[in-house]
N, C-alpha and C positions, 0 to 999 in steps of 0.2 A: 487618493490611492491608498489601498490597504496594504501595509507591509507585514501583516501577520498571516501566516499560513497554517494549515493543519494537514496531517497525514491521513489519507483515506485508503481503505483496502476493500477489495471485492471478494466474492465467494471463491474465486480461484486463487486467492491469496496473492494477488498482484497489487502493488502499491503505487500511489501517486500523491501529489500535493494539490490542495485547493486553497484559494484565498479564504480566509476565515469567515468572510461575510457572504459567501456564496453557498447555495444549497448543494448537497451532494447529488451527483447524477444517479439515476435509478441503478440499483445493484451495488452501490458503494456506501460504506459506513465509516464513521470516524475510528481511527486506530487509537487515538488518545494523545498524540503528540501535537502540540501547538507551539508555534514560535516563528522565528525568521525563516525565510526560504532556505538559507544555508543549514540551519538546525534541522529542518524537516527533511531535507535531502540527506543529511548525515544520518538521521534515524533510519531512513529507507536503506541506506547503504549498510547499516548494522543488521537489519532484520531480513532483508530480501536478498539472501545470498544465493538462492537457487531460483533463477528467473523462469523456470518452466512453470506453467500453470499447475495448480494442485491436482487436477484430474489426470494430467500426464504423469506427474510424479507417482500418484497412487497406482496408475496402470502399470508403469514400469516396475514398481515395487511388488505388485501382485504377480507379475510374470517371473520375477526372480526369486520369489519366496518358495 
């Protein structure tokens, strides 16, 4: 069993974790953080503060600009 994980992100800037020995699903790329499950989840908690997909955030911003 692999206890090392990595943070991955998709084009909508949604985050998840993957075991470090698994390939990324299509559309997901490495964010750069590798470590324990807890460390990776903590990193996601730091960077993913707005859970809305990027396209929705941009749409809302364009309407209010």
